[in-house]
C-alpha positions as CSV (number, residue, x, y, z in Angstrom):
1,V,14.7,12.1,-18.4
2,P,17.5,10.7,-16.2
3,A,17.2,7.3,-14.6
4,G,15.5,7.6,-11.2
5,K,13.4,10.6,-12.0
6,C,9.8,10.4,-10.7
7,W,7.0,12.6,-12.0
8,G,3.2,12.8,-11.6
9,L,1.0,11.9,-14.5
10,Y,-1.8,14.2,-13.5
11,R,-2.1,17.7,-14.9
12,M,-5.0,19.9,-13.7
13,V,-4.1,22.6,-16.3
14,D,-3.2,21.5,-19.8
15,P,-3.6,17.7,-19.3
16,C,-1.4,15.6,-21.4
17,V,-0.1,12.1,-22.2
18,F,3.5,11.1,-22.3
19,W,4.9,9.4,-25.3
20,I,7.9,7.1,-24.5
21,K,10.3,7.3,-27.4
22,A,13.0,5.2,-25.7
23,G,13.9,3.8,-22.3
24,L,12.1,1.8,-19.5
25,L,9.9,3.1,-16.7
26,K,7.6,1.8,-14.0
27,V,4.1,3.2,-13.5
28,G,2.2,3.1,-10.3
29,S,-0.1,5.0,-7.9
30,Y,-0.2,5.9,-4.2
31,T,-2.9,4.2,-2.1
32,Q,-5.1,6.1,0.3
33,E,-2.7,4.8,3.0
34,G,0.3,6.4,1.2
35,Q,1.7,3.0,0.1
36,V,3.2,2.6,-3.4
37,D,1.2,0.4,-5.7
38,L,3.3,-0.5,-8.8
39,R,1.2,-1.5,-11.8
40,Y,3.2,-2.2,-14.9
41,L,6.5,-1.7,-16.8
42,V,6.6,0.4,-19.9
43,R,9.3,0.6,-22.5
44,G,9.9,2.7,-25.7
45,A,7.3,3.2,-28.4
46,S,4.5,3.4,-25.9
47,M,2.5,5.8,-23.9
48,V,1.6,6.6,-20.2
49,G,-1.0,8.8,-18.7
50,E,-3.5,7.6,-21.2
51,M,-6.4,8.0,-18.8
52,A,-6.1,11.8,-19.3
53,V,-7.7,11.1,-22.7
54,L,-10.9,10.1,-20.8
55,G,-10.5,12.9,-18.2
56,K,-9.9,10.2,-15.6
57,A,-6.3,10.9,-14.7
58,S,-5.6,10.5,-11.0
59,Q,-3.5,12.8,-8.8
60,E,-1.9,9.7,-7.2
61,D,-0.6,8.3,-10.5
62,F,3.2,8.5,-11.2
63,A,6.0,7.2,-13.4
64,V,9.6,6.5,-12.5
65,A,12.4,6.3,-15.2
66,I,14.2,3.0,-14.6
67,T,16.7,3.8,-17.4
68,E,17.4,7.1,-19.1
69,C,14.3,7.8,-21.1
70,E,13.3,10.0,-24.1
71,I,9.8,11.3,-23.4
72,C,7.5,13.7,-25.3
73,E,4.6,15.4,-23.6
74,I,1.5,15.6,-25.9
75,D,-1.3,17.8,-24.7
76,I,-4.9,16.5,-25.1
77,F,-5.9,19.1,-27.6
78,T,-3.0,18.1,-29.9
79,L,-3.7,14.4,-29.4
80,S,-7.4,15.0,-30.3
81,N,-6.3,16.6,-33.6
82,L,-4.0,13.6,-34.2
83,F,-7.0,11.2,-33.6
84,R,-9.1,13.1,-36.2
85,K,-6.3,12.8,-38.8
86,S,-5.4,9.2,-38.0
87,P,-8.1,6.6,-37.3
88,E,-5.2,4.1,-36.9
89,L,-4.0,6.1,-33.9
90,Q,-7.4,5.8,-32.3
91,V,-7.4,2.1,-32.8
92,W,-3.9,1.9,-31.3
93,M,-4.9,3.9,-28.3
94,M,-8.0,1.7,-27.7
95,E,-5.8,-1.4,-27.9
96,L,-3.3,0.1,-25.4
97,M,-6.1,0.8,-23.0
98,R,-7.5,-2.7,-23.4
99,Q,-4.1,-4.2,-22.7
100,R,-3.6,-2.0,-19.6
101,L,-7.0,-2.9,-18.2
102,G,-6.2,-6.5,-18.9
103,L,-3.0,-6.3,-16.9
104,L,-4.9,-4.7,-14.0
105,E,-7.6,-7.4,-14.1
106,K,-5.0,-10.2,-14.3
107,R,-3.2,-8.7,-11.3
108,L,-6.5,-8.3,-9.3
109,Q,-7.4,-12.0,-10.0
110,S,-3.9,-13.0,-9.0
111,V,-4.1,-11.1,-5.6
112,L,-7.5,-12.6,-4.9
113,F,-6.9,-16.2,-5.9
114,K,-3.2,-17.0,-5.9
115,P,-0.8,-17.4,-2.9
116,S,2.0,-14.8,-2.6
117,R,4.7,-17.3,-3.7
118,E,2.9,-18.1,-6.9
119,R,2.4,-14.4,-7.7
120,V,6.2,-13.8,-7.4
121,L,6.9,-16.8,-9.7
122,V,4.4,-15.7,-12.3
123,F,5.9,-12.2,-12.2
124,L,9.5,-13.5,-12.7
125,Q,8.3,-15.7,-15.6
126,D,6.7,-12.7,-17.4
127,F,9.6,-10.5,-16.6
128,L,12.1,-12.9,-18.1
129,L,10.0,-13.6,-21.2
130,D,9.1,-10.0,-21.8
131,F,12.4,-8.3,-21.1
132,G,15.0,-11.0,-21.3
133,E,17.3,-11.6,-24.3
134,L,18.7,-15.0,-25.3
135,E,22.5,-15.1,-25.1
136,G,23.8,-18.6,-25.9
137,D,22.0,-21.0,-23.6
138,F,20.9,-18.3,-21.2
139,I,18.0,-15.8,-21.0
140,K,19.4,-12.7,-19.4
141,V,17.7,-9.5,-18.3
142,P,19.2,-6.4,-16.6
143,N,18.3,-6.4,-12.9
144,Y,16.2,-3.3,-13.2
145,L,14.0,-4.0,-10.2
146,S,14.7,-4.2,-6.5
147,H,13.1,-6.8,-4.3
148,T,10.9,-4.1,-3.0
149,D,9.8,-3.2,-6.5
150,I,8.9,-6.9,-7.2
151,A,7.0,-7.0,-3.9
152,Q,5.0,-3.9,-4.9
153,F,4.2,-5.3,-8.3
154,T,3.0,-8.6,-6.8
155,S,1.3,-7.2,-3.7
156,T,3.6,-9.4,-1.5
157,S,6.3,-8.6,1.0
158,R,10.0,-8.1,0.3
159,Q,10.7,-11.1,2.6
160,T,8.5,-13.3,0.3
161,V,10.4,-12.1,-2.8
162,N,13.8,-12.8,-1.1
163,R,12.6,-16.3,0.0
164,V,11.4,-17.2,-3.5
165,L,14.6,-15.9,-5.2
166,N,16.8,-17.7,-2.7
167,Q,14.9,-21.0,-3.2
168,L,15.3,-20.7,-7.0
169,R,19.0,-20.0,-6.6
170,K,19.5,-22.9,-4.2
171,K,17.8,-25.2,-6.7
172,E,20.0,-23.8,-9.4
173,I,17.0,-22.8,-11.5
174,L,18.1,-19.2,-11.9
175,D,20.7,-16.8,-10.5
176,Y,21.1,-13.1,-10.1
177,N,23.3,-10.3,-8.9
178,K,22.9,-6.5,-8.7
179,E,23.3,-6.1,-12.4
180,I,21.6,-9.0,-14.0
181,I,19.2,-12.0,-13.7
182,W,19.9,-15.0,-15.8
183,I,18.4,-18.4,-16.3
184,K,19.2,-21.3,-18.7
185,E,16.7,-21.4,-21.4
186,S,16.2,-25.1,-20.6
187,N,15.4,-24.2,-17.0
188,M,12.3,-22.1,-17.9
189,G,10.3,-25.3,-17.7
190,L,11.6,-25.9,-14.2
191,L,10.6,-22.3,-13.3
192,F,7.0,-23.1,-14.4
193,D,7.2,-26.4,-12.4
194,Q,7.7,-24.4,-9.2
195,L,4.1,-23.2,-9.4
196,D,3.1,-26.7,-8.4
197,A,5.9,-27.3,-5.9
198,D,5.3,-27.0,-2.1
């Protein structure tokens, strides 16, 4: 699947899940108002569309390849046979669903109880820790996401994301360009400290 390709996760006929062999994608849904609601990032050796297993797939759910991805469609009948043959796969699937529900619960609590600036900071922390790689004294991560993407992940505005990133850059806590975001490993503590800053 080429980078940038978007596809729906709902199949009325022959429902299936999508096994991500390699690559990175973002998963989201369209709200009743037609707005994009991004939920989480998924990289290789994982699965999307898992709600089809429970017959709960939504027509509004979609995935977008951020990088070139290798994806395998597995129909529910085949997956059910695999479950019968491998109890370990059943446990893995239950754990995946638990993690995804946990992410959605964490996000809901964040929207309800945290100000927008804090939501952006927490997202940046998680993004750097989950996807960054240590190179010398710096944690670096490809700049996969636009400011609009980050706003959609955090239920904030693009302007808020711009303001937070510009403040972090001005304080020399992190820096970024179109290709990469980087932060000194020693500055991660300063990034956490921003949660308590005015």
